[in-house]
N, C-alpha and C positions, 0 to 999 in steps of 0.2 A: 298598511303606510312601507315603502320601501325602506330599509334602513341607510344608514349613509356612513356606517363603518367599514374604512378598507385598510386594508393593508400598503406597509410602504411598495413604489412599483419596484416591481420586478419579479416578487415572492409568488404571485399568482401566474409566474409564467415558468416557476421552477415544476419539471414532473420529477416527484419523490425517487428516490433511489431505492432501488430494487436489489435487496441480498441476495445470496446465493440460497436457493430451496434445500431443505432439509427431508421433506416426506415425500413418499411416491405412496399415491392411493393403489390399495391392494397389497403392497410389498410388505411381506415379515420382516425382514433384516434390509437396513437399509445404511449404506454407506455414502457420507455425505464427503464430495470431491468438487465443490461446487463455491467454496469460499476462502481458498489457501488458507486454511487452518494447519496447525502442525497436529497430525494423525500421531503422532508417538506421547502425544502431551506435555505438560509442564515438567520442567525440575520436580523432583520429591521435594528438593531444599523448599522451593516455592509453594509448595503444597502446603507443607508444613509451616512454613511462616503464616500463609493462609489462615490456618487453623489456630493458631496462638490468638491471632487478633481478636477472636469471638469473646475473651473474655474483658474488652477495653470497648465493647462497640458503645457505651454511653459517651466517649470521648472525641471529640472533634480531632481529624486527622491534623500532621502537621502542615502547615500551610505554606509553608518555604521549602518543603520538599528536600530538608536537606540532606537526609541519609541517602535518600536514594541518588541525588546530583551527585554526592559524595562516591558513590559506588562508581556510576558511571562514567566521571571523571578519572578513578583510577584503572578502570578495565580499560577505558581507550582514550587514555592519556590526556586527558580533556581539563580545563580551566572549568570548576564547578558555578565558579560565578557566572559563563556564559553557558550555563544550561538550563533550560525550564521544561517542565512538566506539565503534561493533561491528559484528558480523559480520550484518551486514545490521541493519536497523531493527527484524527481528525478535527478536535478540539483547537488545537493549536493552529492548523490549516485556517479552521473559521477565524480565529483570531486574528490573524494575520490579513485576512481581506476586511474583517471589523475594522483595524486599527491602519488599513493602509491604503484600502481601495474605497470606492463610493459613487455616489452620483457623478456622472461625468468623465469617470476614469475609466479606464480597462485592463482586465487581464488576461493574458496570453498563457497557451497550453496548446500540446500535440493534439491530432486529431485521434488516437485510441488511448488518451491519458486517463485517469482517474476521473470520473462522473462527478465527484463532490465538487472537483476546481471548479466546477462550471456553477452549480450549485452555492457553494457561498458567495461565489462574486456574484450571483444575482441577488442574494439574501442581501449585499450588503449597497445593492443598488448599483454594482458598475458591470460594464458587458464584456462578458468573454469573446475573446476573438480565438478562433480555432486555427490551426497552423497546419498543412500537412506534414506526411513524415514520409521517409525516402525507404520504401522496401521494407516498412512497419519499423524502421530505426528512427528515433529522434534528429532532424535534420536543423545543424546550429544554423548554418545561413537561414533558413526558411524563417526560422525564430526572430533572427534578426531582423528579417525584413517585415514581419509581423507585428514589430516595435514601434509605435509613435509617440508623440508628445502625450498622448493620455494615458499611456500605458504607465499602470504601478507595480505591480506583480509576474511574473514570468515563471508558471511553473513546467519543473520536468523532473519526470522520474526515473531514475536511472538507477538498477534496471526499471524496466517500463512495465508496468500491468495494464493491460492480459497481455500483451506481444509476447514478453520474457527478455525482449534484446537488451542489448547495455552499448554506451558508445563510450569510449576512453576518456579519462579523466582528463585528459590534454585539451579534448574539445568540449568540455564541461565549462574548463580554465578559463578556454577561449570566448566561450559565450559570456561568463562572468565579465571579462577583463573588456569586452566589446559592448556592453551595455552602456547608455547613457544614463549619467548620473541620479536620475529619479528614478530608477527601474532597481527594484529590491528581486534577485534570483531564490527562489524557494527549490530547493531539492527535494525531492519526497524521497527518501531511504527505506521506505519499508521493507524492502526485500535487499538492501545489502548486505544482511550475514549470509545469504546464500553466495553471493560471488565468491569464486575462486580464482579470478582471472590474477595474475602475478602484478603487481605495482598499483592495484585497484585501491585506492585511499581518499574517497571523497570527501571526508572530513577534514584534510588536509586544506582540500580548495577552500573552505569555510576559514581556515585559521588566520590565512593572512589578508581575507578583504575585508570591507565593511558593507559591501552589498548581497551576502550571500547566507542562507540559513538551509540547514538541513533537519528533516524530521524525521525521527526513527518510531518503531512502534514496537511494544512485547506482545501483539496479536499474533506473528507468524512464527518466527523461528521458535520463541521464547513459550510458545503456546499459551498464552494468558487472555485471548479474545475478551474474555466474557468478564474480566476485569476494567475494561477499557482504560488500557495506560499509555502515553506514549512520551516522546520528549524530542527536545529540539536540540542545536547544537545554534550560536549563533553571534554576532557582533555584539560588544555590550550596550551599545546604545536599540537595537532591536529585544534585547530582553528587558530591558528598562521599561518599553514600552508595551510589550506583553504583558509585564507584570503589571501595569496599572489596568489593563483590560480583563483580565483573566480573573474569575470568582476565586474568592479568599481559601475555599477548602474545595478546590474543583477534584482534586484526584482522593479517594479514599485511605484510609487508613489501611484495608486489607489490601489493596492494590500496590501502594506503595512499599510494603513489605513484602510481600509476596515479588514483586519486580526487583528489590533489592535482594533477594535470594537468588533469582532469575540469573541476573547479570554476572552475580559473583560465581556463579555455576558453569563456568567457563569447559568443563567437560562435557556436560550434559548439552550444550548448547554446539559444541564441536560433532558429538553423536549424530546429534541430529541433521547437522550440515552435510556430513560424511552419507548417511542413509537415504538421503533425499537427492542426493547428487547419485550415487547408485542406482536407483530406480528410478530417477529422471531421466538418465543415460537409458536406462535399459528398454523404458517404455519406448523413447522416440526413436530407437534403433526397431524396437519390435511393430511399431504403428506404419515407421518406413519400410518395413517388407511389406506391409499388406497395402502399400498404396496410399498410405496419408503422410502428408510432411509436416513438419515444424519448422521454425526460424529454431536456431538453438538457443535454449534457454540458459537465464542466470539467477531465477527463481526458482519457487517448489511448486511449479506446474509447467505445464506445455500448454499452447495454443498450436490444436491439431487442425490440419486445413483441410475440406472437404474440396470436392470437384465444384459443388453449388452449394447453396443455400437448402434445398428442397432436401440433400444426402445427407448435410450438415444434421438438420433436423430430425430426419428418419432413424441417424445412427443414435442422437440423441435418444428417441422413443428405444431403440435397442438396448441399451445400456442402463435405461430406465425398466426394463422388464427385468433386469439383472438385479435392480437394487440399488446400480449405480448413477449417483446423482452428479453430473457436472455441469458447465456453467456454457448456456448459448450465450456469447458475445456481438452477437447480430447487432445490440443495442450498443456496443461501441465503433460502431462500425466497420465491423469484421462479418460480414454475411457468410456464411458457410465455413464457420470454425467456432470450434468447442474449446473452452478452456478446462483443463486437466488437473486436478491437484495432485500431488505425489502424495501417495497414502504407503501402507505397508505393504510387504509382497504379495497376501493373497489380494487384495485389492488390486493391487496394479495389474496381476496377473490376470483378474478376473476384466477389468477393461483390456488388455489386449488379445484376450480369448474371443471376448464380445465383439469388438471392433474386426479382428483378422475374419470373424466367420462373417460378419455384415458384410464387408467388401469382397469375398468372396462369393455371395449370392447376388449380387450385382449384377 
């Protein structure tokens, strides 16, 4: 007998997200440059805070996240009452879809945007609408043209993953101010800490508006990907809604403690940002000399472009043979491209040497 147990419409349309690979068959030593993790690691203060939690594993975590929200507020100059924490910024993106999208509604995102936007939208029953970018950059006018009376959420990552490109705050503000009143703009700021552009202050866009949310993560510059913790800054009415739909203890005590220590250790954060910038610019120059182009990146990776997809896949194979795992982003509508996480000096020199030899042998 055929069962009649079925999931909600849209869920079986979801293609599960594939994370960056971490193993290469036959390689003794592997350097994972496929998931944009901080290869310098987290702050020692965060590690120490994590270890101290071990004595109290029988106690539920603080469901209000009060101490972490206070720390984020002090470091960034924000009102803690307008902050919410989640199991990674991914959970907050999911909660936004759960709370504001649904059957008969649409969510809009750019063609090279984070794959989870569409997945969370489909799970909530909404229809994802994909908008073209312009030369791998977010196109505000195209986004506005994609908005309809069914649109409830509009997702923009700035800087974007996997392109690394950035558009000015003024363009994001123009987007927010041009949206109809039924649309919530979600700014994905997973890589915001790496931006060194003068005047970049995306949280100020949220500050004075009631239709903008910004999500952030501790998985990138803070090096806490294993703990799954993120946060968002939003208008009070959005925070109220999200607190109604999230779980009561959605963030672990270990994650809360480590994140609080990490966000307060601004010296280590700055060190990681500077080192990333140094080796990001160095690698981009070396690859350009080898004939491999990339857009100026404002993240902890570069998106290297090859003449065609076959060449990119062959380059990926050459890197793997050296134990260097990068990310093929053809699944993000970027055929012929490899996203390369910025690592330490040894790994970056290894990537540059391998790809320079590869291109010279073509």
